[in-house]
C-alpha angles and dihedrals in degrees: 000000000000121000114204107206114200118191112184131132091212109089094200091053092048090054092045091052090047092052091049092051094047092048091053099040096047088071089061131068092228122121111237143163134196124222119189130200130180093201145359110290145145093275090056093050090051089054090048092052095046110103096181098095142028117265138201116193124209107188134185113214100219112059132156097248113015124010123237094253091056089049090051089050090053092049091054104034109022096040095027091228108154096154104062111093115238122205121189114214114184149130091233098090091158088075092063097108094038090057093052092046088065090071092222095140094246109189097210144346111220125189115222088224091062128078094288095179093056095042094047089050091053091047093050089056088054091046092054090052092047090053093043090246096136098137120242131182110240125194143139124239124178090348093306121117117223130195113188121181109232089227090062095055115095099175145338123222135185110249110186107294091342134061126235117220109204113202139168087259100048141285128310132188136212138174099240137107124256091241092051096050090045088064090058098049131086117265094259090070102091134183105252102173138349107309094359133107122185130198103234092197089065097045115114098180143338124218103206092186092061096024088233124149122202117196128206091260089052094251106142143173147150095283109141138069133198092247090067098039097099094050092048096046095046097046111113114216113220 
């Protein structure tokens, strides 16, 4: 599980950061929680000292008691935590170089006047990679264990009683139903036709006249139907 720890004395900004995290993380199959603080306190220090889960910190610089840089310094030096990503979110952009001079391995410095949703989303992707949380699909077929990165899967198609998983690295098979595997995939894997699921993140273009899908790696096939067009075209990738 990942705990996103937001420390910001502005309630509106805490809620905005929370919404951005939820929006991003709901497209993953990773368990997460969000803990919010308006200032440095004992509850925060207990979170900082807890080694039982992964953490991502989103810190404001200016706080009533202890500023965000001092909190970051405690995370790194007092609690010897050099693996948890730290993101600074503040209006004080003039402190950018001062923050980096502290050598606290700050992941990013985001201005509250920028597109915070977009920048937080990009930073969360980096955080997941840093913590080896890139999601993979794991299963066993004929006594062989498989680990397939979701980003490598173009589409999944029913093949008799099995399914065929078509990836950038070749085809894989499993004894499972389309509906069952759909439950284990991120939200951007959508049903596109009867017995077919496509990875929208890998789609380059769709020809709705010919019902042909072309993926980024140029793999293509007749993989969509009119009945699923609205859902596919209105889905918003996060």
